[in-house]
A tleap script that builds the chain and sets N, CA, C and O, in Angstrom:
source leaprc.protein.ff14SB
mol = sequence {
  NMET ALA GLU VAL LYS THR LYS LYS THR THR
  LYS ALA ALA PRO LYS ALA ALA ASN THR THR
  GLN ASP ALA THR ALA PRO LYS LEU HIE ARG
  ARG THR MET THR GLY VAL VAL VAL SER ASP
  LYS MET MET LYS THR ARG VAL VAL ARG VAL
  GLU ARG GLN VAL LYS ASN GLU MET TYR GLY
  LYS TYR ILE VAL GLU THR ASN LYS PHE LYS
  ILE HIE ASP GLU ASP ASN ARG SER LYS MET
  GLY ASP LEU VAL LEU ILE VAL GLU SER ARG
  PRO LEU SER ARG GLU LYS ARG TRP ALA LEU
  GLN LYS ILE ILE ARG THR ALA SER GLY GLU
  VAL LEU THR LYS CGLY
}
set mol.1.N position { 0.891 -1.172 -0.005 }
set mol.1.CA position { 0.058 -0.421 0.172 }
set mol.1.C position { 1.005 0.996 0.280 }
set mol.1.O position { 2.016 1.049 0.980 }
set mol.2.N position { 0.359 2.440 -0.761 }
set mol.2.CA position { 1.537 3.548 -1.166 }
set mol.2.C position { 1.332 4.281 0.494 }
set mol.2.O position { 0.326 3.888 1.085 }
set mol.3.N position { 1.864 4.890 0.941 }
set mol.3.CA position { 1.880 5.739 2.007 }
set mol.3.C position { 1.687 7.167 1.964 }
set mol.3.O position { 2.545 8.040 1.836 }
set mol.4.N position { -0.026 7.322 2.134 }
set mol.4.CA position { -0.269 9.151 1.814 }
set mol.4.C position { -0.061 10.363 3.015 }
set mol.4.O position { -0.556 10.585 4.120 }
set mol.5.N position { 0.930 10.990 2.171 }
set mol.5.CA position { 1.566 11.979 3.274 }
set mol.5.C position { 0.615 13.628 3.484 }
set mol.5.O position { 0.404 14.481 2.622 }
set mol.6.N position { 0.269 13.620 4.692 }
set mol.6.CA position { -0.918 15.189 4.465 }
set mol.6.C position { -0.367 15.959 5.217 }
set mol.6.O position { 0.186 15.634 6.268 }
set mol.7.N position { -0.445 16.962 4.812 }
set mol.7.CA position { 0.012 18.527 5.670 }
set mol.7.C position { -0.366 18.593 7.014 }
set mol.7.O position { -1.499 18.257 7.360 }
set mol.8.N position { 0.411 18.963 7.744 }
set mol.8.CA position { -0.207 19.682 8.881 }
set mol.8.C position { -0.077 21.624 8.678 }
set mol.8.O position { 1.028 22.162 8.750 }
set mol.9.N position { -1.240 22.366 8.454 }
set mol.9.CA position { -1.763 23.487 8.348 }
set mol.9.C position { -1.498 23.326 10.036 }
set mol.9.O position { -1.719 22.492 10.914 }
set mol.10.N position { -0.671 25.128 9.855 }
set mol.10.CA position { -0.949 25.656 11.379 }
set mol.10.C position { -1.696 26.866 11.046 }
set mol.10.O position { -1.406 27.542 10.059 }
set mol.11.N position { -2.794 27.201 11.965 }
set mol.11.CA position { -3.303 28.794 11.539 }
set mol.11.C position { -2.247 29.679 12.680 }
set mol.11.O position { -1.883 29.345 13.807 }
set mol.12.N position { -1.930 30.966 11.854 }
set mol.12.CA position { -0.934 31.829 12.641 }
set mol.12.C position { -1.972 32.761 13.747 }
set mol.12.O position { -3.113 33.124 13.460 }
set mol.13.N position { -1.406 32.981 14.801 }
set mol.13.CA position { -2.143 33.530 15.884 }
set mol.13.C position { -2.152 35.210 15.847 }
set mol.13.O position { -1.165 35.878 16.153 }
set mol.14.N position { -3.905 35.984 15.265 }
set mol.14.CA position { -4.039 36.882 14.858 }
set mol.14.C position { -2.948 37.819 15.299 }
set mol.14.O position { -2.155 37.378 16.132 }
set mol.15.N position { -2.772 39.215 14.800 }
set mol.15.CA position { -2.331 40.246 15.505 }
set mol.15.C position { -2.702 41.418 15.903 }
set mol.15.O position { -3.115 42.231 15.076 }
set mol.16.N position { -2.652 41.617 16.775 }
set mol.16.CA position { -3.069 42.500 17.838 }
set mol.16.C position { -2.989 43.938 17.233 }
set mol.16.O position { -1.900 44.328 16.811 }
set mol.17.N position { -3.893 44.603 17.182 }
set mol.17.CA position { -4.302 45.464 16.198 }
set mol.17.C position { -3.561 46.831 17.171 }
set mol.17.O position { -3.993 46.915 18.321 }
set mol.18.N position { -2.631 47.732 16.802 }
set mol.18.CA position { -1.909 48.507 17.782 }
set mol.18.C position { -2.434 50.072 17.427 }
set mol.18.O position { -2.144 50.452 16.292 }
set mol.19.N position { -3.044 50.851 18.130 }
set mol.19.CA position { -3.843 51.343 17.577 }
set mol.19.C position { -3.115 53.325 17.793 }
set mol.19.O position { -3.533 54.376 17.307 }
set mol.20.N position { -1.931 53.034 18.727 }
set mol.20.CA position { -1.153 54.292 18.743 }
set mol.20.C position { -0.399 53.953 17.585 }
set mol.20.O position { -0.070 55.009 17.045 }
set mol.21.N position { 0.182 52.614 16.722 }
set mol.21.CA position { 0.947 53.017 15.288 }
set mol.21.C position { -0.007 53.152 14.473 }
set mol.21.O position { 0.421 53.724 13.471 }
set mol.22.N position { -1.379 52.850 14.370 }
set mol.22.CA position { -2.171 53.101 13.371 }
set mol.22.C position { -2.457 54.746 13.242 }
set mol.22.O position { -2.704 55.214 12.131 }
set mol.23.N position { -2.425 55.375 14.113 }
set mol.23.CA position { -2.599 56.906 14.565 }
set mol.23.C position { -1.517 57.615 13.848 }
set mol.23.O position { -1.679 58.618 13.154 }
set mol.24.N position { -0.827 57.238 13.988 }
set mol.24.CA position { 0.900 57.839 13.382 }
set mol.24.C position { 1.522 57.512 12.030 }
set mol.24.O position { 2.639 57.811 11.609 }
set mol.25.N position { 0.584 56.857 11.475 }
set mol.25.CA position { 0.624 56.010 10.108 }
set mol.25.C position { 0.623 56.970 9.282 }
set mol.25.O position { -0.264 57.810 9.436 }
set mol.26.N position { 1.690 57.173 8.052 }
set mol.26.CA position { 1.793 58.154 7.040 }
set mol.26.C position { 0.455 57.729 6.089 }
set mol.26.O position { 0.061 56.643 5.663 }
set mol.27.N position { 0.125 58.633 6.007 }
set mol.27.CA position { -1.511 59.004 4.753 }
set mol.27.C position { -0.741 58.274 3.653 }
set mol.27.O position { 0.466 58.047 3.566 }
set mol.28.N position { -2.168 57.836 2.502 }
set mol.28.CA position { -1.261 57.241 1.122 }
set mol.28.C position { -0.806 58.564 0.273 }
set mol.28.O position { -1.366 59.650 0.119 }
set mol.29.N position { 0.589 57.977 -0.279 }
set mol.29.CA position { 0.918 59.248 -1.019 }
set mol.29.C position { -0.550 59.718 -2.418 }
set mol.29.O position { -1.318 58.919 -2.954 }
set mol.30.N position { -0.517 60.328 -2.505 }
set mol.30.CA position { -1.485 61.060 -3.575 }
set mol.30.C position { -1.344 62.005 -4.738 }
set mol.30.O position { -0.581 62.874 -4.316 }
set mol.31.N position { -1.624 62.256 -5.798 }
set mol.31.CA position { -1.242 62.650 -6.459 }
set mol.31.C position { -1.521 63.789 -6.889 }
set mol.31.O position { -2.641 64.015 -7.347 }
set mol.32.N position { -0.547 64.750 -6.828 }
set mol.32.CA position { -1.085 66.365 -7.226 }
set mol.32.C position { -0.840 66.657 -8.420 }
set mol.32.O position { -0.128 66.087 -9.247 }
set mol.33.N position { -1.823 68.111 -8.527 }
set mol.33.CA position { -1.635 69.001 -9.949 }
set mol.33.C position { -1.922 70.260 -9.161 }
set mol.33.O position { -2.528 70.371 -8.095 }
set mol.34.N position { -1.293 71.280 -9.997 }
set mol.34.CA position { -1.639 72.500 -10.048 }
set mol.34.C position { -2.130 73.257 -11.165 }
set mol.34.O position { -1.549 73.286 -12.250 }
set mol.35.N position { -3.384 73.978 -10.865 }
set mol.35.CA position { -4.113 74.156 -12.218 }
set mol.35.C position { -4.700 75.604 -11.634 }
set mol.35.O position { -4.506 76.217 -10.583 }
set mol.36.N position { -5.681 75.910 -13.064 }
set mol.36.CA position { -6.138 77.522 -12.793 }
set mol.36.C position { -7.797 76.837 -12.331 }
set mol.36.O position { -8.071 75.654 -12.535 }
set mol.37.N position { -8.575 77.623 -11.822 }
set mol.37.CA position { -10.147 77.531 -11.687 }
set mol.37.C position { -10.676 78.711 -12.982 }
set mol.37.O position { -10.512 79.882 -13.322 }
set mol.38.N position { -11.261 77.707 -13.301 }
set mol.38.CA position { -11.747 78.345 -14.798 }
set mol.38.C position { -13.355 78.465 -14.598 }
set mol.38.O position { -13.889 79.512 -14.966 }
set mol.39.N position { -14.260 77.285 -13.946 }
set mol.39.CA position { -15.465 77.839 -13.850 }
set mol.39.C position { -15.732 77.582 -12.137 }
set mol.39.O position { -15.231 76.624 -11.549 }
set mol.40.N position { -16.426 78.395 -11.603 }
set mol.40.CA position { -17.100 78.273 -9.958 }
set mol.40.C position { -18.264 78.573 -10.309 }
set mol.40.O position { -18.657 79.672 -9.916 }
set mol.41.N position { -19.282 77.679 -11.209 }
set mol.41.CA position { -20.340 78.358 -11.344 }
set mol.41.C position { -21.358 76.658 -10.619 }
set mol.41.O position { -22.532 76.839 -10.295 }
set mol.42.N position { -20.957 75.703 -10.516 }
set mol.42.CA position { -21.435 75.094 -9.656 }
set mol.42.C position { -21.486 75.135 -7.943 }
set mol.42.O position { -20.860 76.097 -7.498 }
set mol.43.N position { -22.072 74.332 -6.984 }
set mol.43.CA position { -21.806 74.230 -5.649 }
set mol.43.C position { -21.005 73.323 -5.358 }
set mol.43.O position { -21.022 72.251 -5.963 }
set mol.44.N position { -20.243 73.559 -4.476 }
set mol.44.CA position { -19.033 72.434 -4.061 }
set mol.44.C position { -18.064 71.945 -5.324 }
set mol.44.O position { -17.090 71.231 -5.085 }
set mol.45.N position { -18.282 72.233 -6.255 }
set mol.45.CA position { -17.698 71.864 -7.492 }
set mol.45.C position { -16.753 73.218 -8.389 }
set mol.45.O position { -17.180 74.372 -8.420 }
set mol.46.N position { -15.788 72.901 -8.885 }
set mol.46.CA position { -14.870 73.668 -9.667 }
set mol.46.C position { -14.825 72.982 -10.678 }
set mol.46.O position { -15.047 71.772 -10.722 }
set mol.47.N position { -14.424 73.956 -11.930 }
set mol.47.CA position { -13.593 73.454 -13.088 }
set mol.47.C position { -12.089 73.890 -13.133 }
set mol.47.O position { -11.799 75.068 -12.927 }
set mol.48.N position { -11.105 72.927 -13.408 }
set mol.48.CA position { -9.901 73.628 -12.980 }
set mol.48.C position { -8.924 73.154 -14.295 }
set mol.48.O position { -8.799 72.011 -14.733 }
set mol.49.N position { -8.449 74.066 -14.651 }
set mol.49.CA position { -7.456 73.695 -16.109 }
set mol.49.C position { -6.210 73.549 -15.870 }
set mol.49.O position { -5.524 74.463 -15.412 }
set mol.50.N position { -5.749 72.351 -16.155 }
set mol.50.CA position { -3.858 71.948 -15.570 }
set mol.50.C position { -3.203 71.923 -17.490 }
set mol.50.O position { -3.723 71.575 -18.550 }
set mol.51.N position { -2.301 72.301 -17.234 }
set mol.51.CA position { -1.564 72.706 -17.708 }
set mol.51.C position { -0.104 71.599 -18.334 }
set mol.51.O position { 0.822 71.939 -17.597 }
set mol.52.N position { 0.252 70.880 -18.974 }
set mol.52.CA position { 1.430 70.366 -18.784 }
set mol.52.C position { 1.932 70.418 -20.172 }
set mol.52.O position { 1.224 70.626 -21.158 }
set mol.53.N position { 3.797 70.118 -20.179 }
set mol.53.CA position { 3.985 70.252 -21.535 }
set mol.53.C position { 4.489 68.695 -22.155 }
set mol.53.O position { 4.842 67.780 -21.412 }
set mol.54.N position { 4.468 68.649 -22.870 }
set mol.54.CA position { 4.996 66.853 -23.695 }
set mol.54.C position { 5.384 67.605 -25.262 }
set mol.54.O position { 4.797 68.466 -25.918 }
set mol.55.N position { 6.471 66.942 -25.460 }
set mol.55.CA position { 7.599 66.586 -26.444 }
set mol.55.C position { 7.018 66.034 -27.588 }
set mol.55.O position { 6.688 64.850 -27.652 }
set mol.56.N position { 6.884 66.813 -28.461 }
set mol.56.CA position { 6.969 66.080 -29.949 }
set mol.56.C position { 7.715 65.143 -30.302 }
set mol.56.O position { 8.859 65.595 -30.369 }
set mol.57.N position { 7.682 63.710 -30.657 }
set mol.57.CA position { 8.813 62.502 -31.122 }
set mol.57.C position { 9.514 63.004 -31.849 }
set mol.57.O position { 10.703 63.112 -31.549 }
set mol.58.N position { 9.046 63.467 -33.006 }
set mol.58.CA position { 9.016 63.677 -34.585 }
set mol.58.C position { 10.020 64.658 -34.295 }
set mol.58.O position { 11.236 64.470 -34.303 }
set mol.59.N position { 9.372 65.783 -34.022 }
set mol.59.CA position { 9.957 67.447 -34.823 }
set mol.59.C position { 10.917 67.995 -33.283 }
set mol.59.O position { 11.720 68.927 -33.325 }
set mol.60.N position { 10.575 67.103 -31.870 }
set mol.60.CA position { 11.037 67.796 -30.767 }
set mol.60.C position { 10.841 68.998 -30.237 }
set mol.60.O position { 11.726 69.633 -29.663 }
set mol.61.N position { 9.498 69.440 -30.423 }
set mol.61.CA position { 9.070 70.622 -30.340 }
set mol.61.C position { 8.027 70.193 -29.279 }
set mol.61.O position { 7.278 69.217 -29.336 }
set mol.62.N position { 8.166 71.445 -27.957 }
set mol.62.CA position { 7.036 71.404 -26.622 }
set mol.62.C position { 5.811 71.451 -26.820 }
set mol.62.O position { 5.555 72.566 -27.275 }
set mol.63.N position { 4.716 70.711 -26.703 }
set mol.63.CA position { 3.709 71.826 -27.132 }
set mol.63.C position { 2.950 71.300 -25.924 }
set mol.63.O position { 3.076 70.208 -25.369 }
set mol.64.N position { 1.993 72.483 -25.584 }
set mol.64.CA position { 1.121 72.533 -24.464 }
set mol.64.C position { -0.560 71.931 -24.415 }
set mol.64.O position { -1.543 72.274 -25.072 }
set mol.65.N position { -0.382 70.850 -23.293 }
set mol.65.CA position { -1.165 70.340 -23.492 }
set mol.65.C position { -2.683 70.204 -22.207 }
set mol.65.O position { -2.677 69.154 -21.564 }
set mol.66.N position { -3.915 71.250 -21.880 }
set mol.66.CA position { -4.408 70.804 -21.475 }
set mol.66.C position { -5.712 70.220 -20.982 }
set mol.66.O position { -6.735 70.281 -21.664 }
set mol.67.N position { -5.676 69.797 -20.091 }
set mol.67.CA position { -7.069 69.096 -19.009 }
set mol.67.C position { -8.030 69.840 -18.015 }
set mol.67.O position { -7.634 70.646 -17.173 }
set mol.68.N position { -9.264 69.499 -18.198 }
set mol.68.CA position { -9.964 69.867 -17.215 }
set mol.68.C position { -10.528 69.046 -16.253 }
set mol.68.O position { -11.238 68.114 -16.629 }
set mol.69.N position { -10.301 69.266 -14.896 }
set mol.69.CA position { -11.214 68.122 -13.751 }
set mol.69.C position { -11.895 68.960 -13.095 }
set mol.69.O position { -11.702 70.104 -12.686 }
set mol.70.N position { -12.939 68.031 -13.041 }
set mol.70.CA position { -13.972 68.801 -11.918 }
set mol.70.C position { -13.347 68.272 -10.487 }
set mol.70.O position { -12.552 67.341 -10.361 }
set mol.71.N position { -13.788 68.928 -9.652 }
set mol.71.CA position { -12.894 69.055 -8.256 }
set mol.71.C position { -13.712 69.056 -7.488 }
set mol.71.O position { -14.792 69.358 -7.995 }
set mol.72.N position { -13.768 68.804 -6.156 }
set mol.72.CA position { -14.839 68.917 -4.817 }
set mol.72.C position { -13.582 70.056 -4.593 }
set mol.72.O position { -12.443 70.140 -5.050 }
set mol.73.N position { -14.699 71.207 -3.284 }
set mol.73.CA position { -14.644 72.003 -2.973 }
set mol.73.C position { -15.713 72.006 -2.042 }
set mol.73.O position { -16.884 71.905 -2.407 }
set mol.74.N position { -15.331 72.129 -0.729 }
set mol.74.CA position { -16.517 71.815 0.220 }
set mol.74.C position { -17.034 72.888 0.520 }
set mol.74.O position { -18.264 72.869 0.563 }
set mol.75.N position { -16.373 74.141 0.820 }
set mol.75.CA position { -16.939 75.650 1.567 }
set mol.75.C position { -16.913 76.256 0.309 }
set mol.75.O position { -17.758 77.149 0.372 }
set mol.76.N position { -16.378 76.258 -0.851 }
set mol.76.CA position { -16.633 77.085 -2.226 }
set mol.76.C position { -15.787 78.436 -1.832 }
set mol.76.O position { -16.116 79.606 -2.028 }
set mol.77.N position { -14.517 77.883 -1.175 }
set mol.77.CA position { -13.139 78.754 -1.139 }
set mol.77.C position { -13.093 79.300 -2.392 }
set mol.77.O position { -13.372 80.491 -2.536 }
set mol.78.N position { -12.749 78.531 -3.431 }
set mol.78.CA position { -11.854 79.082 -4.141 }
set mol.78.C position { -13.018 79.550 -5.389 }
set mol.78.O position { -14.064 78.931 -5.583 }
set mol.79.N position { -12.594 80.737 -6.146 }
set mol.79.CA position { -12.887 81.797 -7.135 }
set mol.79.C position { -12.445 81.234 -8.914 }
set mol.79.O position { -11.748 80.386 -9.471 }
set mol.80.N position { -13.310 82.268 -9.228 }
set mol.80.CA position { -13.013 81.972 -11.120 }
set mol.80.C position { -10.961 82.770 -11.400 }
set mol.80.O position { -10.966 83.982 -11.615 }
set mol.81.N position { -10.062 82.348 -11.385 }
set mol.81.CA position { -8.778 82.587 -11.974 }
set mol.81.C position { -7.915 82.181 -10.725 }
set mol.81.O position { -6.724 82.483 -10.654 }
set mol.82.N position { -8.589 81.465 -9.720 }
set mol.82.CA position { -7.198 81.134 -9.032 }
set mol.82.C position { -6.475 80.284 -8.911 }
set mol.82.O position { -7.086 79.280 -8.546 }
set mol.83.N position { -5.523 80.131 -9.014 }
set mol.83.CA position { -4.512 79.163 -8.762 }
set mol.83.C position { -4.362 78.082 -7.634 }
set mol.83.O position { -3.753 78.382 -6.608 }
set mol.84.N position { -4.935 76.754 -7.807 }
set mol.84.CA position { -4.768 75.890 -6.748 }
set mol.84.C position { -3.773 74.390 -7.032 }
set mol.84.O position { -3.247 73.921 -8.042 }
set mol.85.N position { -3.855 73.864 -5.286 }
set mol.85.CA position { -3.143 72.613 -5.755 }
set mol.85.C position { -4.122 71.356 -5.537 }
set mol.85.O position { -4.496 71.180 -4.378 }
set mol.86.N position { -4.513 70.593 -6.376 }
set mol.86.CA position { -5.615 69.620 -6.336 }
set mol.86.C position { -5.003 68.012 -5.870 }
set mol.86.O position { -3.884 67.596 -6.173 }
set mol.87.N position { -5.645 67.541 -5.372 }
set mol.87.CA position { -4.851 66.288 -4.630 }
set mol.87.C position { -6.298 64.600 -5.233 }
set mol.87.O position { -7.522 64.725 -5.188 }
set mol.88.N position { -5.991 64.069 -5.422 }
set mol.88.CA position { -6.859 62.812 -5.929 }
set mol.88.C position { -7.286 62.203 -4.749 }
set mol.88.O position { -6.527 62.017 -3.797 }
set mol.89.N position { -8.540 61.864 -4.763 }
set mol.89.CA position { -9.476 61.709 -3.872 }
set mol.89.C position { -10.152 60.016 -4.783 }
set mol.89.O position { -10.096 59.349 -5.816 }
set mol.90.N position { -10.661 60.097 -3.605 }
set mol.90.CA position { -11.900 58.845 -4.130 }
set mol.90.C position { -12.782 59.447 -4.605 }
set mol.90.O position { -13.074 60.554 -4.153 }
set mol.91.N position { -13.672 58.718 -5.982 }
set mol.91.CA position { -15.096 59.017 -6.483 }
set mol.91.C position { -15.790 59.556 -6.094 }
set mol.91.O position { -16.431 58.906 -5.268 }
set mol.92.N position { -16.192 60.762 -6.233 }
set mol.92.CA position { -17.348 61.880 -5.289 }
set mol.92.C position { -18.128 61.746 -6.543 }
set mol.92.O position { -19.236 61.989 -6.065 }
set mol.93.N position { -18.300 61.584 -7.509 }
set mol.93.CA position { -19.184 61.455 -8.018 }
set mol.93.C position { -19.047 61.266 -10.028 }
set mol.93.O position { -17.875 61.094 -10.361 }
set mol.94.N position { -19.813 61.281 -10.944 }
set mol.94.CA position { -19.498 60.143 -12.019 }
set mol.94.C position { -17.954 61.316 -12.191 }
set mol.94.O position { -16.975 60.748 -12.675 }
set mol.95.N position { -17.835 62.239 -11.967 }
set mol.95.CA position { -16.580 62.990 -12.748 }
set mol.95.C position { -15.813 63.257 -12.078 }
set mol.95.O position { -14.658 63.203 -12.500 }
set mol.96.N position { -16.049 63.658 -10.771 }
set mol.96.CA position { -15.537 64.194 -9.975 }
set mol.96.C position { -14.321 63.297 -9.366 }
set mol.96.O position { -14.837 62.379 -8.728 }
set mol.97.N position { -12.944 63.218 -9.323 }
set mol.97.CA position { -12.039 62.264 -8.804 }
set mol.97.C position { -11.193 63.489 -7.835 }
set mol.97.O position { -10.692 63.151 -6.763 }
set mol.98.N position { -11.137 64.330 -8.126 }
set mol.98.CA position { -10.058 65.735 -7.363 }
set mol.98.C position { -10.405 65.937 -6.482 }
set mol.98.O position { -11.632 65.858 -6.424 }
set mol.99.N position { -9.728 66.310 -5.243 }
set mol.99.CA position { -10.388 67.668 -4.579 }
set mol.99.C position { -9.435 68.655 -3.816 }
set mol.99.O position { -8.333 68.201 -3.505 }
set mol.100.N position { -9.703 69.842 -3.507 }
set mol.100.CA position { -9.199 70.786 -3.409 }
set mol.100.C position { -8.353 70.911 -2.560 }
set mol.100.O position { -9.057 71.048 -1.559 }
set mol.101.N position { -6.742 70.996 -2.034 }
set mol.101.CA position { -6.282 70.664 -0.985 }
set mol.101.C position { -6.271 72.436 -0.377 }
set mol.101.O position { -7.044 72.900 0.462 }
set mol.102.N position { -5.322 73.063 -0.992 }
set mol.102.CA position { -5.247 74.435 -0.850 }
set mol.102.C position { -5.230 75.371 -2.140 }
set mol.102.O position { -5.365 74.821 -3.234 }
set mol.103.N position { -5.071 76.758 -2.077 }
set mol.103.CA position { -5.524 78.091 -2.599 }
set mol.103.C position { -4.002 78.712 -2.523 }
set mol.103.O position { -3.639 79.468 -1.621 }
set mol.104.N position { -3.071 78.222 -3.739 }
set mol.104.CA position { -1.836 78.988 -4.032 }
set mol.104.C position { -1.911 80.309 -3.942 }
set mol.104.O position { -1.293 80.894 -3.052 }
set mol.105.N position { -2.620 80.929 -4.781 }
set mol.105.CA position { -2.373 82.078 -5.008 }
set mol.105.C position { -4.352 82.994 -5.909 }
set mol.105.O position { -4.942 82.448 -6.842 }
set mol.106.N position { -4.724 84.010 -5.394 }
set mol.106.CA position { -6.232 84.276 -5.336 }
set mol.106.C position { -6.379 84.656 -7.101 }
set mol.106.O position { -5.401 84.380 -7.797 }
set mol.107.N position { -7.078 85.012 -7.481 }
set mol.107.CA position { -7.141 85.860 -8.899 }
set mol.107.C position { -6.703 87.356 -8.726 }
set mol.107.O position { -6.376 88.051 -9.688 }
set mol.108.N position { -6.719 87.758 -7.557 }
set mol.108.CA position { -6.262 89.136 -7.580 }
set mol.108.C position { -4.753 89.169 -7.470 }
set mol.108.O position { -4.133 90.221 -7.621 }
set mol.109.N position { -4.159 88.006 -7.205 }
set mol.109.CA position { -3.066 87.917 -7.413 }
set mol.109.C position { -2.007 87.969 -5.573 }
set mol.109.O position { -0.787 88.078 -5.451 }
set mol.110.N position { -3.060 87.845 -4.447 }
set mol.110.CA position { -2.673 87.395 -3.370 }
set mol.110.C position { -2.219 86.298 -3.074 }
set mol.110.O position { -2.821 85.234 -3.218 }
set mol.111.N position { -0.628 86.500 -2.433 }
set mol.111.CA position { 0.175 84.604 -2.362 }
set mol.111.C position { -1.059 84.346 -1.041 }
set mol.111.O position { -1.682 85.215 -0.431 }
set mol.112.N position { -1.119 83.029 -0.901 }
set mol.112.CA position { -1.884 83.069 0.566 }
set mol.112.C position { -1.065 81.869 0.776 }
set mol.112.O position { -1.086 81.669 1.990 }
set mol.113.N position { -0.247 80.839 0.114 }
set mol.113.CA position { 0.883 79.877 0.114 }
set mol.113.C position { 2.395 80.094 -0.259 }
set mol.113.O position { 2.830 80.198 -1.406 }
set mol.114.N position { 3.159 80.147 0.966 }
set mol.114.CA position { 4.664 80.555 -0.030 }
set mol.114.C position { 5.219 78.969 -0.283 }
set mol.114.O position { 4.780 78.099 0.470 }
set mol.115.N position { 6.184 78.600 -1.343 }
set mol.115.CA position { 6.747 77.628 -1.425 }
set mol.115.C position { 6.623 76.759 -2.355 }
set mol.115.O position { 7.298 75.730 -2.333 }
savepdb mol mol.pdb
quit
């Protein structure tokens, strides 16, 4: 008769949750972009235009491409023409996947954030 070997499985003891370590754990790294608010007509939503330079492979010329993103602005702080920093977030609606992090410069030219 052939001898059948069985695997012994041992369950690992569950790890105790350390609440102090969870509180000081670093937050997830999320993408950030800088852009200009081009529309503030919706409640808690802004449209931000983000520009980036892309090099043409054939000619080597840099071309400015723009994208528009709908962002979430909970307190309606940003106004049209403001330079803002936006951060990636969970989907808030069909098109909103970004949130306002801070206003860098207002439309009137007042600098709110240094650096």
